[in-house]
N, C-alpha and C positions, 0 to 999 in steps of 0.2 A: 725116577720118581720125584726127586727134588726139582728137576727141571719142569716137570708138569705142574707142580705146586706153584712154582714161581710164575709160570705163564698164567695160571688161574688167578693168582693174586694180582698180577698186572692188569688182567682183563677186568677184574672186579673194581680195581681203583679207577680204570678208565671209564667204566659205566657210571660209577658214582660221580666222577668229575663232570661227565657230560650231563647227568641229571641235575647237578648243582648249577651248571652254566645255563641250562634251559630255564631253571627256576629263577635264576637271577635275571635272565632276559625277560621272562614273563613279568616279574615284579617291576623291572624297569619300564616295560611297556605299559603296565597298569599305572605306574606313577606318572608317566607322561600323559596318558589318557586322562587321568584324574586332574593333572595340572592344567590341561587345556579345557577340561570339563566338557569334552565332546565325545559322542559315541564313535565307535570304529567306523571307518569308511566302508561302503560296499566294495566287494572285491572287483567286480567288473565295472570299468569306466569306458564306455564306448560313446553312445549317443543318448540324448535326453529321453527319459520316459517317465511315466507317472510315479512308479515306485522309487526311482532315484530322486525325484523331487520331494517325495515324502521323507527320504533319508536326509536330503539337504536341509529341510526345515528343522529336523531334529538336531542336526549339527549346528545350525545357526539360528537359534530361537529368537534373537533380537531382530531378525529379518522375517520372522514368521507372519507378521501382519500383512506382508505382501503376497502370501501364498495364493489367495484367490485370483489376484491379477496375473500372477505368474502362470497359473494353470490355464487361464483363458488365453494368455499370450502363446503358450506352447501348443495348445490345441489348435489355435488359429494358424500356426505355422507347422502343423502336422508333426510336432515333436522333432523338429530339425534344429540345428544350431542357429542361434540368432546372431551371435557376436563373432563368429569365426568363419573364415573362408579358406580356400587352399593356401593362401599366403600367410594366414595367421589371424590375429585380431583385426577386425574391420576398422575403417577410418572413424566411424561413429563410436566404436568402442574406445579408441584412443582419446577422442574428444570428450567423451563422458568421464573417462579417468582424469583428464585434466580439469574438468569442471568440478569433480568431487574434491580434488586437491586444492581448489581455490574457491570453495563454496562461500567463504567469508566475504568475497567480493560481491556476492549476490544478496548481501544484507542478512545472511542466515548465520545464527550462532548455534552450533550444534556439535555434539560429539559424534564422530563417525565410527560406527561399530565395525569390528573385524577389519580395520583398515590395513593391518599388516598382511592379512590374507589376500586382500585385493592387490596390494603392491607386489606380492609374490608373482601374481599372474602376469604383471606387466614388466617384470625384470627382463633385461635383454636375453634373448635366446629361449625364452619360455613362451613366447606368443603363439607357438605352433601347438601347444598342448591343449587341443580342442576336446577336452573331456566334459562330461555333463556338469560336474560340480563347478568348474570354471565358468561355464556358460550361465549356469544358474546364478552364480555369485554376481556376475556383471548385470544380469537382468534385475536381480534384487536391488542392486545399487542404482539402476536406472529408476526404479519405482521410488526408492528412497529420495533420489534427487528431485524427481517430479513432485513428490509430496511436499518437500521443503521449499523448493524454488518456484514451481509453477502454481501449486495449490495453496500452500500456507496453512494456517490454522483452520480447523473444520468449521462448518456452519454453526454448530452449537456454540463454539467459543466466540465467534464473531458476533453472534446475536447476544450473548451474555455481555459483550462489550458495547451493546447498544447500536450495532450496525445492522440495519434492516434493508440495505440495498440488495437486490437480487444477485445471487451467485449461480453461475452456470456450472452444471455438473459435466465434467469433461472425462472422457475415457482415455486414460494415458496408455492403455493397451493399443487403441487405434491410433493415438497420436504418435506412437513409436513408428508406425508405418510411414508417416510424413517425414520423420527424422531420418529414417533409413533411405528414403528417396532423395532427401536433401539434408545431409548431416549438418550443414552450416546453420540450419534453423535452430540448433541448440544454443548457438551464440546469441541470436537475436531473432525473435519472431513476433512482430507487432500484431499479428492476427491472432495470437494466442494469449499474449499478455499486454495490458494497457501500455501504450507507448511511453507514458510518463514514467513507468518503471525503469526503462533503460536510461532516461535522462537523470533520474535520481541515482541510478547505479554509477553513472559516470562521475557524478559529484561525490558519491561515497568513496570512489577510488581516489579522488584528489585528497579528501580529508584523511583517509586511512594512510596514504603516503606521507602526508604532512605529519600525522600523529607518530608514525614510525620514526621519522626524522626529528621529532619534537620541533618542527619547523616554525610553528607559530605559538608564541607564548603570550600570556596576559601581560599587560603593562600597567604601571602605576600612573594614575591620572592626577596631576597636580591639583591640590585643593582649590587654588585660586586660578585655575586654568581659564584663559580667555580663548574663545574659538579661534582656530587657525584658518587663515585665508590664503588665497593664491599669492605666492611670493614668499610666504613664511618658510622657515627652515626649522625642523624639529625631528627628533628620533620618533616621535609619535606618527609623523607622516610616513616614515618607512614601515611602521607597524600597520597602518591603515592600508598602505599600498599592497602589502603582502596579503592581507585578508581579502581585499577586493579582487586581487588576482585569483586567489583560491576559490572564490565564489563565482567567478566568471564575469565580473564587471570589467576586468582589464585583460588584455590579451597577453601581456607579459609583465614581469616584475623586474624593473631595472634597479631596485633596491635604493633608489634615491630618497634622501631625506628632505628634498625641496618640494614644496607644494606647487607643482607647475600646472599648466593648463590641461595637460593630458589626464590629470587626476580630478579636475573640477567636475566634469559631467558625471563620471562614475560616482563621486561622492553624493551629488544631488540625487542620482537615481537610487542609490542604496538607501538614503534617508527616506525617500518616498516609499520604498518597498517595505520598510520596517515600521512605518506609521509616524515618522518624524516629519516636521515641516520641511519640505524640499528646499535646500539652499546649498550654496557652494562653500559651506563652512564646516570644518571638522570640529564638532562639539564634544563635550564630555559624555553626553548621553549616547552619541554615536559610538564612541570608543568603548563605553561600557557594554553595549550590545555585542561588539566585536570581541570582548573579553570572555564571552561565554566559551567554555572550554571545548577543545576539539572532540574530546570524549563525549561530551553532552550532545554536540551537533551530530556526531556519528550515530548515536542512539536515535536521535530524531529522524535522521535519514532512513535508518533501518525500520523504524516504526511505520513510516509512510510508504516504504517499499512493500511492507507487508500488506498495508491497506490496498495498494495497487493490485495485489494478487486476488483481492476479494471482488474486484469489478470486472465484469465480462469485457473483453477487448472489443466486442461488437458495439459497445456503447459509443465509442469514439468514431465508429464507422457508419453511424446512422445518418440518414438524409438530413435530419434536423433534431436537435434536442437542446434542452436548457439544463445547465449545470450550475449549482449553487455550492460554493465552498464556505462553510460556516466560519472557520477561523480567519479567513481573509475578508469576510463580509462582502463577497463579490458574486454577481450573477453574470454568466456568459451564455448568450443564445447562439448556438452554432447552426449554420445552414451550409450544407454541401462541404462540410469539413473546415469551414472558416468562420471566425466570429462575426456575426451579423450585428450584435449589440452587446455592450458591456455596461453594467450598472452597479453602483454601490447598493448594498442592502443593509437592513437592520434585522437581526435575528433574535431568537428568544434569549431572555436573560438566564442566568445560571439556575434560578429557581423554576424557570419555565423553558427548559431546553428544547430547541428545535430538534425534531427527530430526524435521524439519518435513514432515509428511505427513498423510494421512487414512486412515481405515479404517472398517469397519462392525462395531460391537460386537455379538457374537452370543452370547457365553457369560458366565455368572457362575460362578466356582468358589469354593465355600465351604470353609473350613478346608483350604486347598490344601497340597500338597507343594511344596517349592521344589526344582526340578531345577537344580542349580548348573551354570552354563555352563562349558564346558571351559576357557575363558580364566581364569576365577576359580579353578577347581580348580588350574590350573598356577601361577598367580601368587600365590595366597593360601592355598588349602587345603593343598596338599602341603607348602609350607614350614612351615605351622603344625603339621602332623602330625609333621614331622621334629623339631620342637622339643618337642612334647607328644603322646605316643602316644594319650592319652585325649581329644584335641581333638574328634573327631567326637562321642563320647558326651556331652561337656560341652555341645555345641551342638545336641543332638537331631538329629544327622546320621547317615546310614548309607550304605553302599555298596549300589547297586542296578543290576544288569546293567552293571557296569563304570563306572557313574557315581555321583556323590555326590548325595544328595538330603536335604533337611531335612524332618523330620516336621511334621505340623500341630501348632499349639500357640502359646503365648504368645511363644516365642523365634523363631518362624519369620520369616525376613526379609521375607516377603510379607504378614505379618500374618495376619488371619483371612479375607481374601477377595481375589480378583483378578478383573479384568474384561478379557476377551479380545476383541480385534478383530484376527483373524489377519493378519499382515503379514510381509514378508521381513526386516524390521528387528528382529523379536522384541521389540517394545516393547508394553507393556500398562500398565494402571492397576492399582494394588494398595494395600492397607493397609500399615502399617509399625509395628513395635514401638518405633521411635525417635521417640516423639511430640514430644519437646522440639525437634526440628529444625523443626517447623512454626511455631514461634514466632519463629524468626530472621528478620531482614530479608532476607538473602540465603539462597536455599535451593537451591543447585546442589550436591548431594551424592551423587546416585545413579549407578549404572552405565549409565544411559540410560533406564530405565523411569521411570514417573511415580507417585510415592507420593501418596496422597490423605489429607488430614487428616480427612475425614468419610466414611469408607468405608461404615459402616452406613447413614447417611442416603442415600448414593448408591445403594446396593442397594435400599433401601426405595422411593426415588423411581422407579427403573427398573422396579420391579415393582408399583407402586401401582395400575396399571390391569389387572393380571393377576389374574383371579379365583382362581387357584391359591395366591395369597399374601396374607398379612396382614403388617403391620409386626412383629407378635409372632413369627410364623412365620419371617420373614427373620432376626430376631435369634437365635432358637433354633437354626436350621440353621447360621448363620454361626459360632456359638461351640460347635458340637457336638464339634469335635476330630476329625471324620471327613470326609475329602474327599468332596464331592459337587458334581456339575456340573448346571447348568440352562441350557437353551437359550432365549433370549429369543423371545417370540412374534413380535416385530417388531424387526429389527436397528436399532441406533441409530448414526447417523453420528458419528464422532469426528474433530475437526479440531485438529491441533496446529500452532499458528502462532507467529510471532515479530514482535511489535510493541513498539517502544520508546517510542511515543507513542500515546495512546488517549484519546478523549473519552468519559467515562462517561455513564450514563443521566441524571445530574443536570446534564450540560453542563460538567463539570469536565475540563480537560485534564491528563492525567497523563503524566509522563515517567518511564521506567524505565531502569535501568542496562543497557547493552549487554553482557549477561553473556558472550555468545560472540563479541563484537567483530565483528559482521556489518554494522554500519551504514557503516563506513568504506569498504569496497569498493563497496557500492552507491552511496554518495554520489559516489565518484570517477567511476563510470560515468554518473551523472546529469549531472554538471557537465562531462563531456567531450562531451556531445551538442551 
């Protein structure tokens, strides 16, 4: 009897202990689940399907924004694995993983959600785990990467920042097919992103490397510093040499403090690109521009890489187009991929900013009338008439149907020609009688339109393939003093952009003054991500 009671007691103790263990395990499981703040995984993990994608989005809510694209992707691929083959993770999968881990080299400042979960998939020995969640996770990170690197801020944000250049809507579901066919396109694809992006990216890499090393510091400039010339020796020369190498003006930095001939031409070129009088002298102004911190320059590069994302790559592949960059006060007319004409321009002053947009140039107007805008009549013309009743006659102006217009001629504010690309902003390109303004370093003086330093050359280049015109005829009609319109046989796209950093055709990185103070707001948005 006692034996049976002992057995019963032992059995009861065992059952109670097992129940307690199960309860502890259950509490531990709940604690871990609560700690991760993720629902339980589905039991079956074989191939992707719609229900498992639903579970995935529940488990990774920070990636839920990409669910519609993911559904489209897997439907297109008949709910098969995207990133796994019999050998494990595909080449493109490994490349994407590498790009995610180095996303800062793309000029993107962002926190990567669930990064530890992604790293787990790519641990040695785990690449063969081709279950649906792993495949979904890599797909979600592909769309995350495409969103940040290829697309950038949405259209609403770019428009709020005053950017009205057209943005092409790209399907990154379909673009993935191109990457799967040629994985190396994820490294560089100038048919998908403006080529300038990759040039700025290379420069960003240089600056980030120098910043990590603290390789370039600011230097104190002597109060009574005389310009340094070829043959002089100074620690300032070594500083200048290092910066010119970093920006691409020199092929190597020999760290010499002697101002030798190898430094003379780069110094001259650098001064020209930042708006200083070109000379082979190292001045205080030049060094002050170089003393702008690496951190500040890195932000500027990132801002302009973001702007590159907003321009369709097809723009640079067009047969012909005209590009105007406001901060550099430059116009370039490209034909068959090469510059056919370059010209200084005058743009709108800060109170009358030139709009960032595009249009199709259709008309050239020779010896134009200038129909004075109502705002200028109210603010400038009428007050001038009140002070001088002969003001209109003195300025070759007249009343016409209740409006004031200026007659064709040397005094005309539009000069001898204007180039029209109809738009709601009433902005166009034109000549100007104020020729001296084109020689200034800062050229923001207009009411919003763009004045061209080489109007005759622009007209001749636009019409050089038109059998109706010769260069001599263009010049004759332009200066005839009688307004005449001509419709271009083929409209020419005009793009007005805003870039404060640009790598030129010689590989030189140029920084320009942020004339309209637009970099700051965009930089804030980039570093809030």
